[in-house]
CHARMM-style PDB file with segment names, atoms N, HN, CA, C and O in Angstrom:
ATOM      1  N   MET     1     109.588  77.992 101.374  1.00  0.00      PROA
ATOM      2  CA  MET     1     109.769  77.531 100.032  1.00  0.00      PROA
ATOM      3  C   MET     1     111.238  77.717  99.674  1.00  0.00      PROA
ATOM      4  O   MET     1     111.844  78.735 100.007  1.00  0.00      PROA
ATOM      5  N   ARG     2     111.791  76.747  99.008  1.00  0.00      PROA
ATOM      6  HN  ARG     2     111.299  75.920  98.737  1.00  0.00      PROA
ATOM      7  CA  ARG     2     113.180  76.837  98.588  1.00  0.00      PROA
ATOM      8  C   ARG     2     113.258  76.589  97.092  1.00  0.00      PROA
ATOM      9  O   ARG     2     112.715  75.606  96.588  1.00  0.00      PROA
ATOM     10  N   MET     3     113.936  77.487  96.382  1.00  0.00      PROA
ATOM     11  HN  MET     3     114.377  78.285  96.791  1.00  0.00      PROA
ATOM     12  CA  MET     3     114.092  77.351  94.937  1.00  0.00      PROA
ATOM     13  C   MET     3     115.550  77.539  94.567  1.00  0.00      PROA
ATOM     14  O   MET     3     116.251  78.357  95.164  1.00  0.00      PROA
ATOM     15  N   ASP     4     115.998  76.792  93.596  1.00  0.00      PROA
ATOM     16  HN  ASP     4     115.429  76.128  93.111  1.00  0.00      PROA
ATOM     17  CA  ASP     4     117.374  76.883  93.129  1.00  0.00      PROA
ATOM     18  C   ASP     4     117.510  78.138  92.260  1.00  0.00      PROA
ATOM     19  O   ASP     4     116.916  78.198  91.184  1.00  0.00      PROA
ATOM     20  N   PRO     5     118.277  79.138  92.701  1.00  0.00      PROA
ATOM     21  CA  PRO     5     118.413  80.372  91.933  1.00  0.00      PROA
ATOM     22  C   PRO     5     119.085  80.183  90.572  1.00  0.00      PROA
ATOM     23  O   PRO     5     119.020  81.070  89.721  1.00  0.00      PROA
ATOM     24  N   ALA     6     119.724  79.041  90.365  1.00  0.00      PROA
ATOM     25  HN  ALA     6     119.777  78.320  91.057  1.00  0.00      PROA
ATOM     26  CA  ALA     6     120.321  78.765  89.058  1.00  0.00      PROA
ATOM     27  C   ALA     6     119.257  78.350  88.039  1.00  0.00      PROA
ATOM     28  O   ALA     6     119.497  78.372  86.832  1.00  0.00      PROA
ATOM     29  N   LEU     7     118.083  77.975  88.540  1.00  0.00      PROA
ATOM     30  HN  LEU     7     117.888  77.958  89.521  1.00  0.00      PROA
ATOM     31  CA  LEU     7     117.026  77.485  87.652  1.00  0.00      PROA
ATOM     32  C   LEU     7     115.895  78.488  87.433  1.00  0.00      PROA
ATOM     33  O   LEU     7     115.072  78.306  86.536  1.00  0.00      PROA
ATOM     34  N   ILE     8     115.849  79.526  88.231  1.00  0.00      PROA
ATOM     35  HN  ILE     8     116.517  79.674  88.960  1.00  0.00      PROA
ATOM     36  CA  ILE     8     114.749  80.488  88.124  1.00  0.00      PROA
ATOM     37  C   ILE     8     115.276  81.917  88.001  1.00  0.00      PROA
ATOM     38  O   ILE     8     116.435  82.193  88.311  1.00  0.00      PROA
ATOM     39  N   ARG     9     114.424  82.799  87.553  1.00  0.00      PROA
ATOM     40  HN  ARG     9     113.483  82.575  87.301  1.00  0.00      PROA
ATOM     41  CA  ARG     9     114.728  84.230  87.511  1.00  0.00      PROA
ATOM     42  C   ARG     9     113.798  84.903  88.509  1.00  0.00      PROA
ATOM     43  O   ARG     9     112.601  84.617  88.538  1.00  0.00      PROA
ATOM     44  N   ARG    10     114.343  85.792  89.324  1.00  0.00      PROA
ATOM     45  HN  ARG    10     115.315  86.024  89.300  1.00  0.00      PROA
ATOM     46  CA  ARG    10     113.557  86.501  90.317  1.00  0.00      PROA
ATOM     47  C   ARG    10     113.235  87.895  89.808  1.00  0.00      PROA
ATOM     48  O   ARG    10     114.072  88.534  89.170  1.00  0.00      PROA
ATOM     49  N   GLU    11     112.021  88.371  90.088  1.00  0.00      PROA
ATOM     50  HN  GLU    11     111.342  87.851  90.606  1.00  0.00      PROA
ATOM     51  CA  GLU    11     111.615  89.710  89.677  1.00  0.00      PROA
ATOM     52  C   GLU    11     110.797  90.367  90.769  1.00  0.00      PROA
ATOM     53  O   GLU    11     110.025  89.707  91.464  1.00  0.00      PROA
ATOM     54  N   LEU    12     110.967  91.653  90.915  1.00  0.00      PROA
ATOM     55  HN  LEU    12     111.594  92.189  90.350  1.00  0.00      PROA
ATOM     56  CA  LEU    12     110.091  92.466  91.751  1.00  0.00      PROA
ATOM     57  C   LEU    12     109.304  93.343  90.796  1.00  0.00      PROA
ATOM     58  O   LEU    12     109.891  94.066  89.991  1.00  0.00      PROA
ATOM     59  N   ARG    13     107.989  93.286  90.875  1.00  0.00      PROA
ATOM     60  HN  ARG    13     107.512  92.699  91.528  1.00  0.00      PROA
ATOM     61  CA  ARG    13     107.143  94.090  89.998  1.00  0.00      PROA
ATOM     62  C   ARG    13     106.388  95.115  90.832  1.00  0.00      PROA
ATOM     63  O   ARG    13     105.903  94.797  91.918  1.00  0.00      PROA
ATOM     64  N   PRO    14     106.286  96.346  90.330  1.00  0.00      PROA
ATOM     65  CA  PRO    14     105.530  97.355  91.065  1.00  0.00      PROA
ATOM     66  C   PRO    14     104.039  97.026  91.039  1.00  0.00      PROA
ATOM     67  O   PRO    14     103.561  96.345  90.132  1.00  0.00      PROA
ATOM     68  N   GLY    15     103.321  97.510  92.028  1.00  0.00      PROA
ATOM     69  HN  GLY    15     103.709  98.063  92.765  1.00  0.00      PROA
ATOM     70  CA  GLY    15     101.876  97.312  92.059  1.00  0.00      PROA
ATOM     71  C   GLY    15     101.175  98.221  91.058  1.00  0.00      PROA
ATOM     72  O   GLY    15     101.787  99.128  90.493  1.00  0.00      PROA
ATOM     73  N   THR    16      99.903  97.973  90.847  1.00  0.00      PROA
ATOM     74  HN  THR    16      99.406  97.236  91.306  1.00  0.00      PROA
ATOM     75  CA  THR    16      99.147  98.794  89.908  1.00  0.00      PROA
ATOM     76  C   THR    16      98.887 100.192  90.461  1.00  0.00      PROA
ATOM     77  O   THR    16      98.708 101.137  89.693  1.00  0.00      PROA
ATOM     78  N   MET    17      98.865 100.333  91.806  1.00  0.00      PROA
ATOM     79  HN  MET    17      99.011  99.565  92.430  1.00  0.00      PROA
ATOM     80  CA  MET    17      98.639 101.644  92.419  1.00  0.00      PROA
ATOM     81  C   MET    17      99.826 102.105  93.260  1.00  0.00      PROA
ATOM     82  O   MET    17     100.117 103.300  93.319  1.00  0.00      PROA
ATOM     83  N   ASP    18     100.500 101.186  93.898  1.00  0.00      PROA
ATOM     84  HN  ASP    18     100.264 100.215  93.850  1.00  0.00      PROA
ATOM     85  CA  ASP    18     101.641 101.498  94.751  1.00  0.00      PROA
ATOM     86  C   ASP    18     102.857 100.789  94.175  1.00  0.00      PROA
ATOM     87  O   ASP    18     102.753  99.578  93.981  1.00  0.00      PROA
ATOM     88  N   PRO    19     103.952 101.379  93.892  1.00  0.00      PROA
ATOM     89  CA  PRO    19     104.403 102.682  94.313  1.00  0.00      PROA
ATOM     90  C   PRO    19     104.041 103.819  93.356  1.00  0.00      PROA
ATOM     91  O   PRO    19     104.455 104.954  93.595  1.00  0.00      PROA
ATOM     92  N   SER    20     103.312 103.573  92.324  1.00  0.00      PROA
ATOM     93  HN  SER    20     102.976 102.651  92.130  1.00  0.00      PROA
ATOM     94  CA  SER    20     102.941 104.541  91.280  1.00  0.00      PROA
ATOM     95  C   SER    20     104.172 105.012  90.514  1.00  0.00      PROA
ATOM     96  O   SER    20     105.295 104.631  90.846  1.00  0.00      PROA
ATOM     97  N   GLY    21     103.971 105.814  89.522  1.00  0.00      PROA
ATOM     98  HN  GLY    21     103.059 106.123  89.252  1.00  0.00      PROA
ATOM     99  CA  GLY    21     105.083 106.288  88.714  1.00  0.00      PROA
ATOM    100  C   GLY    21     105.339 105.399  87.515  1.00  0.00      PROA
ATOM    101  O   GLY    21     104.570 104.485  87.218  1.00  0.00      PROA
ATOM    102  N   SER    22     106.430 105.683  86.837  1.00  0.00      PROA
ATOM    103  HN  SER    22     107.055 106.426  87.078  1.00  0.00      PROA
ATOM    104  CA  SER    22     106.810 104.964  85.623  1.00  0.00      PROA
ATOM    105  C   SER    22     107.945 103.991  85.942  1.00  0.00      PROA
ATOM    106  O   SER    22     108.950 104.372  86.542  1.00  0.00      PROA
ATOM    107  N   TRP    23     107.773 102.718  85.530  1.00  0.00      PROA
ATOM    108  HN  TRP    23     106.957 102.408  85.043  1.00  0.00      PROA
ATOM    109  CA  TRP    23     108.751 101.670  85.819  1.00  0.00      PROA
ATOM    110  C   TRP    23     109.059 100.877  84.568  1.00  0.00      PROA
ATOM    111  O   TRP    23     108.212 100.746  83.685  1.00  0.00      PROA
ATOM    112  N   ARG    24     110.267 100.349  84.489  1.00  0.00      PROA
ATOM    113  HN  ARG    24     110.955 100.456  85.207  1.00  0.00      PROA
ATOM    114  CA  ARG    24     110.618  99.446  83.387  1.00  0.00      PROA
ATOM    115  C   ARG    24     109.832  98.142  83.499  1.00  0.00      PROA
ATOM    116  O   ARG    24     109.372  97.599  82.494  1.00  0.00      PROA
ATOM    117  N   ALA    25     109.683  97.649  84.715  1.00  0.00      PROA
ATOM    118  HN  ALA    25     110.056  98.090  85.531  1.00  0.00      PROA
ATOM    119  CA  ALA    25     108.959  96.394  84.953  1.00  0.00      PROA
ATOM    120  C   ALA    25     107.456  96.635  84.836  1.00  0.00      PROA
ATOM    121  O   ALA    25     106.934  97.627  85.345  1.00  0.00      PROA
ATOM    122  N   ALA    26     106.780  95.732  84.172  1.00  0.00      PROA
ATOM    123  HN  ALA    26     107.203  94.926  83.758  1.00  0.00      PROA
ATOM    124  CA  ALA    26     105.320  95.822  84.044  1.00  0.00      PROA
ATOM    125  C   ALA    26     104.643  95.436  85.353  1.00  0.00      PROA
ATOM    126  O   ALA    26     105.214  94.702  86.160  1.00  0.00      PROA
ATOM    127  N   THR    27     103.436  95.927  85.561  1.00  0.00      PROA
ATOM    128  HN  THR    27     102.972  96.524  84.906  1.00  0.00      PROA
ATOM    129  CA  THR    27     102.695  95.601  86.780  1.00  0.00      PROA
ATOM    130  C   THR    27     101.977  94.259  86.686  1.00  0.00      PROA
ATOM    131  O   THR    27     101.572  93.703  87.707  1.00  0.00      PROA
ATOM    132  N   SER    28     101.817  93.743  85.493  1.00  0.00      PROA
ATOM    133  HN  SER    28     102.146  94.195  84.664  1.00  0.00      PROA
ATOM    134  CA  SER    28     101.097  92.477  85.295  1.00  0.00      PROA
ATOM    135  C   SER    28     101.912  91.530  84.419  1.00  0.00      PROA
ATOM    136  O   SER    28     102.783  91.953  83.659  1.00  0.00      PROA
ATOM    137  N   LEU    29     101.608  90.245  84.544  1.00  0.00      PROA
ATOM    138  HN  LEU    29     100.900  89.901  85.162  1.00  0.00      PROA
ATOM    139  CA  LEU    29     102.240  89.234  83.703  1.00  0.00      PROA
ATOM    140  C   LEU    29     101.452  89.074  82.408  1.00  0.00      PROA
ATOM    141  O   LEU    29     100.222  89.117  82.416  1.00  0.00      PROA
ATOM    142  N   THR    30     102.152  88.890  81.312  1.00  0.00      PROA
ATOM    143  HN  THR    30     103.151  88.855  81.306  1.00  0.00      PROA
ATOM    144  CA  THR    30     101.486  88.594  80.044  1.00  0.00      PROA
ATOM    145  C   THR    30     101.011  87.139  80.078  1.00  0.00      PROA
ATOM    146  O   THR    30     101.406  86.378  80.962  1.00  0.00      PROA
ATOM    147  N   ASP    31     100.172  86.756  79.129  1.00  0.00      PROA
ATOM    148  HN  ASP    31      99.851  87.374  78.411  1.00  0.00      PROA
ATOM    149  CA  ASP    31      99.692  85.371  79.057  1.00  0.00      PROA
ATOM    150  C   ASP    31     100.855  84.385  78.944  1.00  0.00      PROA
ATOM    151  O   ASP    31     100.858  83.349  79.609  1.00  0.00      PROA
ATOM    152  N   SER    32     101.839  84.703  78.107  1.00  0.00      PROA
ATOM    153  HN  SER    32     101.837  85.545  77.567  1.00  0.00      PROA
ATOM    154  CA  SER    32     102.978  83.789  77.940  1.00  0.00      PROA
ATOM    155  C   SER    32     103.834  83.739  79.209  1.00  0.00      PROA
ATOM    156  O   SER    32     104.362  82.678  79.545  1.00  0.00      PROA
ATOM    157  N   GLU    33     103.982  84.855  79.915  1.00  0.00      PROA
ATOM    158  HN  GLU    33     103.553  85.716  79.642  1.00  0.00      PROA
ATOM    159  CA  GLU    33     104.743  84.854  81.177  1.00  0.00      PROA
ATOM    160  C   GLU    33     104.025  84.024  82.241  1.00  0.00      PROA
ATOM    161  O   GLU    33     104.678  83.354  83.041  1.00  0.00      PROA
ATOM    162  N   GLN    34     102.714  84.058  82.260  1.00  0.00      PROA
ATOM    163  HN  GLN    34     102.183  84.602  81.609  1.00  0.00      PROA
ATOM    164  CA  GLN    34     101.955  83.310  83.260  1.00  0.00      PROA
ATOM    165  C   GLN    34     102.215  81.810  83.165  1.00  0.00      PROA
ATOM    166  O   GLN    34     102.142  81.111  84.176  1.00  0.00      PROA
ATOM    167  N   ARG    35     102.513  81.309  81.988  1.00  0.00      PROA
ATOM    168  HN  ARG    35     102.573  81.877  81.167  1.00  0.00      PROA
ATOM    169  CA  ARG    35     102.762  79.877  81.799  1.00  0.00      PROA
ATOM    170  C   ARG    35     104.139  79.453  82.313  1.00  0.00      PROA
ATOM    171  O   ARG    35     104.408  78.257  82.426  1.00  0.00      PROA
ATOM    172  N   THR    36     105.005  80.405  82.624  1.00  0.00      PROA
ATOM    173  HN  THR    36     104.785  81.376  82.532  1.00  0.00      PROA
ATOM    174  CA  THR    36     106.363  80.061  83.055  1.00  0.00      PROA
ATOM    175  C   THR    36     106.642  80.418  84.514  1.00  0.00      PROA
ATOM    176  O   THR    36     107.778  80.272  84.967  1.00  0.00      PROA
ATOM    177  N   VAL    37     105.649  80.875  85.251  1.00  0.00      PROA
ATOM    178  HN  VAL    37     104.727  80.993  84.883  1.00  0.00      PROA
ATOM    179  CA  VAL    37     105.840  81.322  86.630  1.00  0.00      PROA
ATOM    180  C   VAL    37     105.946  80.137  87.586  1.00  0.00      PROA
ATOM    181  O   VAL    37     105.134  79.213  87.535  1.00  0.00      PROA
ATOM    182  N   ALA    38     106.956  80.173  88.459  1.00  0.00      PROA
ATOM    183  HN  ALA    38     107.616  80.924  88.501  1.00  0.00      PROA
ATOM    184  CA  ALA    38     107.124  79.139  89.485  1.00  0.00      PROA
ATOM    185  C   ALA    38     106.377  79.525  90.765  1.00  0.00      PROA
ATOM    186  O   ALA    38     105.809  78.663  91.435  1.00  0.00      PROA
ATOM    187  N   ALA    39     106.376  80.805  91.102  1.00  0.00      PROA
ATOM    188  HN  ALA    39     106.838  81.506  90.557  1.00  0.00      PROA
ATOM    189  CA  ALA    39     105.701  81.279  92.314  1.00  0.00      PROA
ATOM    190  C   ALA    39     105.468  82.779  92.193  1.00  0.00      PROA
ATOM    191  O   ALA    39     106.194  83.478  91.486  1.00  0.00      PROA
ATOM    192  N   VAL    40     104.457  83.257  92.884  1.00  0.00      PROA
ATOM    193  HN  VAL    40     103.867  82.689  93.458  1.00  0.00      PROA
ATOM    194  CA  VAL    40     104.148  84.683  92.902  1.00  0.00      PROA
ATOM    195  C   VAL    40     103.481  85.016  94.237  1.00  0.00      PROA
ATOM    196  O   VAL    40     102.743  84.200  94.788  1.00  0.00      PROA
ATOM    197  N   PHE    41     103.740  86.201  94.746  1.00  0.00      PROA
ATOM    198  HN  PHE    41     104.340  86.864  94.298  1.00  0.00      PROA
ATOM    199  CA  PHE    41     103.019  86.630  95.941  1.00  0.00      PROA
ATOM    200  C   PHE    41     102.833  88.136  95.911  1.00  0.00      PROA
ATOM    201  O   PHE    41     103.602  88.866  95.287  1.00  0.00      PROA
ATOM    202  N   ASN    42     101.806  88.576  96.592  1.00  0.00      PROA
ATOM    203  HN  ASN    42     101.181  87.983  97.099  1.00  0.00      PROA
ATOM    204  CA  ASN    42     101.456  89.985  96.686  1.00  0.00      PROA
ATOM    205  C   ASN    42     101.971  90.509  98.021  1.00  0.00      PROA
ATOM    206  O   ASN    42     101.746  89.896  99.064  1.00  0.00      PROA
ATOM    207  N   GLY    43     102.658  91.637  97.983  1.00  0.00      PROA
ATOM    208  HN  GLY    43     102.841  92.135  97.135  1.00  0.00      PROA
ATOM    209  CA  GLY    43     103.150  92.235  99.223  1.00  0.00      PROA
ATOM    210  C   GLY    43     102.026  92.624 100.161  1.00  0.00      PROA
ATOM    211  O   GLY    43     102.175  92.545 101.381  1.00  0.00      PROA
ATOM    212  N   GLY    44     100.903  93.042  99.603  1.00  0.00      PROA
ATOM    213  HN  GLY    44     100.782  93.106  98.613  1.00  0.00      PROA
ATOM    214  CA  GLY    44      99.707  93.292 100.401  1.00  0.00      PROA
ATOM    215  C   GLY    44      99.765  94.489 101.337  1.00  0.00      PROA
ATOM    216  O   GLY    44      99.076  94.491 102.358  1.00  0.00      PROA
ATOM    217  N   PHE    45     100.555  95.497 101.030  1.00  0.00      PROA
ATOM    218  HN  PHE    45     101.115  95.494 100.201  1.00  0.00      PROA
ATOM    219  CA  PHE    45     100.579  96.676 101.889  1.00  0.00      PROA
ATOM    220  C   PHE    45     100.675  97.935 101.049  1.00  0.00      PROA
ATOM    221  O   PHE    45     101.103  97.901  99.895  1.00  0.00      PROA
ATOM    222  N   ARG    46     100.275  99.029 101.637  1.00  0.00      PROA
ATOM    223  HN  ARG    46      99.927  99.057 102.574  1.00  0.00      PROA
ATOM    224  CA  ARG    46     100.355 100.340 101.003  1.00  0.00      PROA
ATOM    225  C   ARG    46     101.567 101.077 101.563  1.00  0.00      PROA
ATOM    226  O   ARG    46     101.847 101.005 102.760  1.00  0.00      PROA
ATOM    227  N   LEU    47     102.271 101.773 100.707  1.00  0.00      PROA
ATOM    228  HN  LEU    47     102.043 101.831  99.735  1.00  0.00      PROA
ATOM    229  CA  LEU    47     103.440 102.527 101.163  1.00  0.00      PROA
ATOM    230  C   LEU    47     103.041 103.685 102.071  1.00  0.00      PROA
ATOM    231  O   LEU    47     103.864 104.167 102.849  1.00  0.00      PROA
ATOM    232  N   SER    48     101.802 104.135 101.985  1.00  0.00      PROA
ATOM    233  HN  SER    48     101.134 103.744 101.353  1.00  0.00      PROA
ATOM    234  CA  SER    48     101.337 105.229 102.856  1.00  0.00      PROA
ATOM    235  C   SER    48     101.171 104.778 104.298  1.00  0.00      PROA
ATOM    236  O   SER    48     101.080 105.616 105.195  1.00  0.00      PROA
ATOM    237  N   ASP    49     101.127 103.457 104.545  1.00  0.00      PROA
ATOM    238  HN  ASP    49     101.201 102.776 103.816  1.00  0.00      PROA
ATOM    239  CA  ASP    49     101.028 102.918 105.897  1.00  0.00      PROA
ATOM    240  C   ASP    49     102.430 102.884 106.497  1.00  0.00      PROA
ATOM    241  O   ASP    49     103.213 101.996 106.157  1.00  0.00      PROA
ATOM    242  N   ARG    50     102.761 103.803 107.358  1.00  0.00      PROA
ATOM    243  HN  ARG    50     102.125 104.524 107.634  1.00  0.00      PROA
ATOM    244  CA  ARG    50     104.121 103.955 107.895  1.00  0.00      PROA
ATOM    245  C   ARG    50     104.540 102.825 108.835  1.00  0.00      PROA
ATOM    246  O   ARG    50     105.687 102.796 109.281  1.00  0.00      PROA
ATOM    247  N   SER    51     103.628 101.888 109.147  1.00  0.00      PROA
ATOM    248  HN  SER    51     102.696 101.912 108.785  1.00  0.00      PROA
ATOM    249  CA  SER    51     104.031 100.756 109.991  1.00  0.00      PROA
ATOM    250  C   SER    51     104.839  99.736 109.194  1.00  0.00      PROA
ATOM    251  O   SER    51     105.412  98.811 109.769  1.00  0.00      PROA
ATOM    252  N   HSD    52     104.887  99.901 107.863  1.00  0.00      PROA
ATOM    253  HN  HSD    52     104.421 100.652 107.396  1.00  0.00      PROA
ATOM    254  CA  HSD    52     105.642  98.985 107.009  1.00  0.00      PROA
ATOM    255  C   HSD    52     106.944  99.634 106.567  1.00  0.00      PROA
ATOM    256  O   HSD    52     107.134 100.845 106.677  1.00  0.00      PROA
ATOM    257  N   SER    53     107.832  98.787 106.065  1.00  0.00      PROA
ATOM    258  HN  SER    53     107.678  97.803 105.976  1.00  0.00      PROA
ATOM    259  CA  SER    53     109.109  99.332 105.586  1.00  0.00      PROA
ATOM    260  C   SER    53     108.957  99.875 104.172  1.00  0.00      PROA
ATOM    261  O   SER    53     107.836 100.036 103.688  1.00  0.00      PROA
ATOM    262  N   GLY    54     110.056 100.155 103.513  1.00  0.00      PROA
ATOM    263  HN  GLY    54     110.966 100.024 103.906  1.00  0.00      PROA
ATOM    264  CA  GLY    54     110.062 100.920 102.279  1.00  0.00      PROA
ATOM    265  C   GLY    54     110.031 100.129 100.999  1.00  0.00      PROA
ATOM    266  O   GLY    54     109.726  98.937 100.970  1.00  0.00      PROA
ATOM    267  N   TYR    55     110.364 100.848  99.927  1.00  0.00      PROA
ATOM    268  HN  TYR    55     110.612 101.817  99.950  1.00  0.00      PROA
ATOM    269  CA  TYR    55     110.354 100.269  98.584  1.00  0.00      PROA
ATOM    270  C   TYR    55     111.526 100.840  97.810  1.00  0.00      PROA
ATOM    271  O   TYR    55     111.661 102.054  97.650  1.00  0.00      PROA
ATOM    272  N   TYR    56     112.370  99.939  97.335  1.00  0.00      PROA
ATOM    273  HN  TYR    56     112.260  98.954  97.465  1.00  0.00      PROA
ATOM    274  CA  TYR    56     113.537 100.314  96.533  1.00  0.00      PROA
ATOM    275  C   TYR    56     113.564  99.388  95.339  1.00  0.00      PROA
ATOM    276  O   TYR    56     113.565  98.168  95.501  1.00  0.00      PROA
ATOM    277  N   SER    57     113.585  99.946  94.142  1.00  0.00      PROA
ATOM    278  HN  SER    57     113.584 100.937  94.010  1.00  0.00      PROA
ATOM    279  CA  SER    57     113.638  99.138  92.932  1.00  0.00      PROA
ATOM    280  C   SER    57     114.171  99.989  91.794  1.00  0.00      PROA
ATOM    281  O   SER    57     113.988 101.207  91.777  1.00  0.00      PROA
ATOM    282  N   GLU    58     114.828  99.343  90.848  1.00  0.00      PROA
ATOM    283  HN  GLU    58     114.976  98.354  90.862  1.00  0.00      PROA
ATOM    284  CA  GLU    58     115.352 100.018  89.664  1.00  0.00      PROA
ATOM    285  C   GLU    58     116.188 101.251  90.035  1.00  0.00      PROA
ATOM    286  O   GLU    58     116.080 102.305  89.408  1.00  0.00      PROA
ATOM    287  N   ASP    59     117.025 101.088  91.073  1.00  0.00      PROA
ATOM    288  HN  ASP    59     117.112 100.232  91.582  1.00  0.00      PROA
ATOM    289  CA  ASP    59     117.915 102.148  91.558  1.00  0.00      PROA
ATOM    290  C   ASP    59     117.177 103.381  92.060  1.00  0.00      PROA
ATOM    291  O   ASP    59     117.729 104.481  92.043  1.00  0.00      PROA
ATOM    292  N   ARG    60     115.934 103.213  92.507  1.00  0.00      PROA
ATOM    293  HN  ARG    60     115.485 102.319  92.522  1.00  0.00      PROA
ATOM    294  CA  ARG    60     115.142 104.333  93.039  1.00  0.00      PROA
ATOM    295  C   ARG    60     114.614 103.992  94.426  1.00  0.00      PROA
ATOM    296  O   ARG    60     114.075 102.906  94.643  1.00  0.00      PROA
ATOM    297  N   ILE    61     114.771 104.916  95.357  1.00  0.00      PROA
ATOM    298  HN  ILE    61     115.208 105.798  95.180  1.00  0.00      PROA
ATOM    299  CA  ILE    61     114.196 104.770  96.689  1.00  0.00      PROA
ATOM    300  C   ILE    61     112.865 105.507  96.691  1.00  0.00      PROA
ATOM    301  O   ILE    61     112.826 106.724  96.512  1.00  0.00      PROA
ATOM    302  N   ILE    62     111.772 104.774  96.892  1.00  0.00      PROA
ATOM    303  HN  ILE    62     111.803 103.785  97.038  1.00  0.00      PROA
ATOM    304  CA  ILE    62     110.452 105.393  96.972  1.00  0.00      PROA
ATOM    305  C   ILE    62     110.168 105.761  98.426  1.00  0.00      PROA
ATOM    306  O   ILE    62     109.801 106.899  98.721  1.00  0.00      PROA
ATOM    307  N   THR    63     110.333 104.822  99.311  1.00  0.00      PROA
ATOM    308  HN  THR    63     110.632 103.898  99.072  1.00  0.00      PROA
ATOM    309  CA  THR    63     110.360 105.083 100.755  1.00  0.00      PROA
ATOM    310  C   THR    63     111.498 104.238 101.307  1.00  0.00      PROA
ATOM    311  O   THR    63     111.712 103.107 100.870  1.00  0.00      PROA
ATOM    312  N   ALA    64     112.209 104.782 102.247  1.00  0.00      PROA
ATOM    313  HN  ALA    64     112.035 105.700 102.602  1.00  0.00      PROA
ATOM    314  CA  ALA    64     113.430 104.138 102.747  1.00  0.00      PROA
ATOM    315  C   ALA    64     113.132 102.802 103.423  1.00  0.00      PROA
ATOM    316  O   ALA    64     112.133 102.655 104.127  1.00  0.00      PROA
ATOM    317  N   LEU    65     114.021 101.826 103.193  1.00  0.00      PROA
ATOM    318  HN  LEU    65     114.833 101.945 102.621  1.00  0.00      PROA
ATOM    319  CA  LEU    65     113.945 100.569 103.924  1.00  0.00      PROA
ATOM    320  C   LEU    65     114.248 100.863 105.388  1.00  0.00      PROA
ATOM    321  O   LEU    65     114.988 101.796 105.699  1.00  0.00      PROA
ATOM    322  N   VAL    66     113.676 100.067 106.283  1.00  0.00      PROA
ATOM    323  HN  VAL    66     113.075  99.309 106.030  1.00  0.00      PROA
ATOM    324  CA  VAL    66     113.770 100.340 107.714  1.00  0.00      PROA
ATOM    325  C   VAL    66     114.488  99.198 108.413  1.00  0.00      PROA
ATOM    326  O   VAL    66     114.120  98.035 108.249  1.00  0.00      PROA
ATOM    327  N   ASP    67     115.525  99.532 109.202  1.00  0.00      PROA
ATOM    328  HN  ASP    67     115.824 100.477 109.335  1.00  0.00      PROA
ATOM    329  CA  ASP    67     116.221  98.519 109.997  1.00  0.00      PROA
ATOM    330  C   ASP    67     115.219  97.798 110.894  1.00  0.00      PROA
ATOM    331  O   ASP    67     114.360  98.430 111.509  1.00  0.00      PROA
ATOM    332  N   GLY    68     115.334  96.483 110.965  1.00  0.00      PROA
ATOM    333  HN  GLY    68     116.032  95.970 110.465  1.00  0.00      PROA
ATOM    334  CA  GLY    68     114.470  95.695 111.828  1.00  0.00      PROA
ATOM    335  C   GLY    68     113.152  95.282 111.193  1.00  0.00      PROA
ATOM    336  O   GLY    68     112.414  94.492 111.782  1.00  0.00      PROA
ATOM    337  N   LYS    69     112.836  95.795 110.009  1.00  0.00      PROA
ATOM    338  HN  LYS    69     113.435  96.437 109.531  1.00  0.00      PROA
ATOM    339  CA  LYS    69     111.614  95.410 109.294  1.00  0.00      PROA
ATOM    340  C   LYS    69     111.988  94.418 108.194  1.00  0.00      PROA
ATOM    341  O   LYS    69     113.081  94.492 107.633  1.00  0.00      PROA
ATOM    342  N   ALA    70     111.101  93.510 107.893  1.00  0.00      PROA
ATOM    343  HN  ALA    70     110.213  93.450 108.349  1.00  0.00      PROA
ATOM    344  CA  ALA    70     111.363  92.507 106.852  1.00  0.00      PROA
ATOM    345  C   ALA    70     111.495  93.176 105.492  1.00  0.00      PROA
ATOM    346  O   ALA    70     110.819  94.167 105.215  1.00  0.00      PROA
ATOM    347  N   SER    71     112.358  92.639 104.652  1.00  0.00      PROA
ATOM    348  HN  SER    71     112.907  91.834 104.878  1.00  0.00      PROA
ATOM    349  CA  SER    71     112.567  93.165 103.308  1.00  0.00      PROA
ATOM    350  C   SER    71     112.760  92.010 102.335  1.00  0.00      PROA
ATOM    351  O   SER    71     113.341  90.980 102.677  1.00  0.00      PROA
ATOM    352  N   LEU    72     112.268  92.196 101.130  1.00  0.00      PROA
ATOM    353  HN  LEU    72     111.795  93.032 100.852  1.00  0.00      PROA
ATOM    354  CA  LEU    72     112.556  91.287 100.033  1.00  0.00      PROA
ATOM    355  C   LEU    72     113.683  91.926  99.250  1.00  0.00      PROA
ATOM    356  O   LEU    72     113.542  93.039  98.743  1.00  0.00      PROA
ATOM    357  N   VAL    73     114.800  91.225  99.149  1.00  0.00      PROA
ATOM    358  HN  VAL    73     114.914  90.321  99.560  1.00  0.00      PROA
ATOM    359  CA  VAL    73     115.966  91.774  98.449  1.00  0.00      PROA
ATOM    360  C   VAL    73     116.379  90.794  97.353  1.00  0.00      PROA
ATOM    361  O   VAL    73     116.668  89.628  97.623  1.00  0.00      PROA
ATOM    362  N   LEU    74     116.400  91.280  96.124  1.00  0.00      PROA
ATOM    363  HN  LEU    74     116.165  92.227  95.905  1.00  0.00      PROA
ATOM    364  CA  LEU    74     116.798  90.464  94.982  1.00  0.00      PROA
ATOM    365  C   LEU    74     118.021  91.106  94.358  1.00  0.00      PROA
ATOM    366  O   LEU    74     117.984  92.268  93.955  1.00  0.00      PROA
ATOM    367  N   HSD    75     119.106  90.347  94.279  1.00  0.00      PROA
ATOM    368  HN  HSD    75     119.136  89.403  94.607  1.00  0.00      PROA
ATOM    369  CA  HSD    75     120.321  90.833  93.651  1.00  0.00      PROA
ATOM    370  C   HSD    75     120.396  90.308  92.219  1.00  0.00      PROA
ATOM    371  O   HSD    75     119.921  89.206  91.942  1.00  0.00      PROA
ATOM    372  N   THR    76     120.980  91.075  91.316  1.00  0.00      PROA
ATOM    373  HN  THR    76     121.365  91.970  91.541  1.00  0.00      PROA
ATOM    374  CA  THR    76     121.090  90.633  89.939  1.00  0.00      PROA
ATOM    375  C   THR    76     122.062  89.489  89.758  1.00  0.00      PROA
ATOM    376  O   THR    76     121.993  88.772  88.760  1.00  0.00      PROA
ATOM    377  N   ASP    77     122.968  89.303  90.706  1.00  0.00      PROA
ATOM    378  HN  ASP    77     123.024  89.886  91.517  1.00  0.00      PROA
ATOM    379  CA  ASP    77     123.938  88.197  90.616  1.00  0.00      PROA
ATOM    380  C   ASP    77     123.483  86.987  91.402  1.00  0.00      PROA
ATOM    381  OT1 ASP    77     124.180  85.972  91.432  1.00  0.00      PROA
TER     382      ASP     77
END
């Protein structure tokens, strides 16, 4: 899938159970947000499963990213 970053806003949202803790980003979309979504996907993994890489968001490392493992990286610019 290819999207023009000038036309969309990218967000990473924490899961309802993983990574747990308190986050600025909500775990769910509001009704009004749902009407403006271009695409969404679920990471589908638990951080306790060490075969997967890590989680970094809002300037916090929950589990370290791993060289050679796939990562979703969103820059503010």
